[in-house]
Phi, psi and omega in degrees: 000131179262119181266342184235143171289161178304318183288324177295322176296322176299319178297311179303311181300318181296319180295319179293317180297336180241036184293345183279359182205167177289133178246126182273159174302317181298323177296316180296315181299317180293325182284320186262341178230057183295143175068012181225135176279128176229131179299130181302340176298335178300322180299315180298322177300315181290320178299317177299316178296322178295317182297317182295318180298316180293325177293324178291318180294318178299316180298317178297319180291328176290340180269007175273143176245126178272141173215164184303120178097355182174192180224146176221154176271149182280000000 
């Protein structure tokens, strides 16, 4: 199951690669859409999608039960 669009994944990857500092919208736009005008609102849309995807993954991970020798879902 794919939770992120390819461009949303690019945004996430860029943020992770630069996690040691504040990243501006303009920087993301310049890095991921060079030579193209993109409305900055697009970044908000991708961030919302990333947050939703991470919430789904987190919920799934929280439903795992560890036991000696492995992991099972509840």
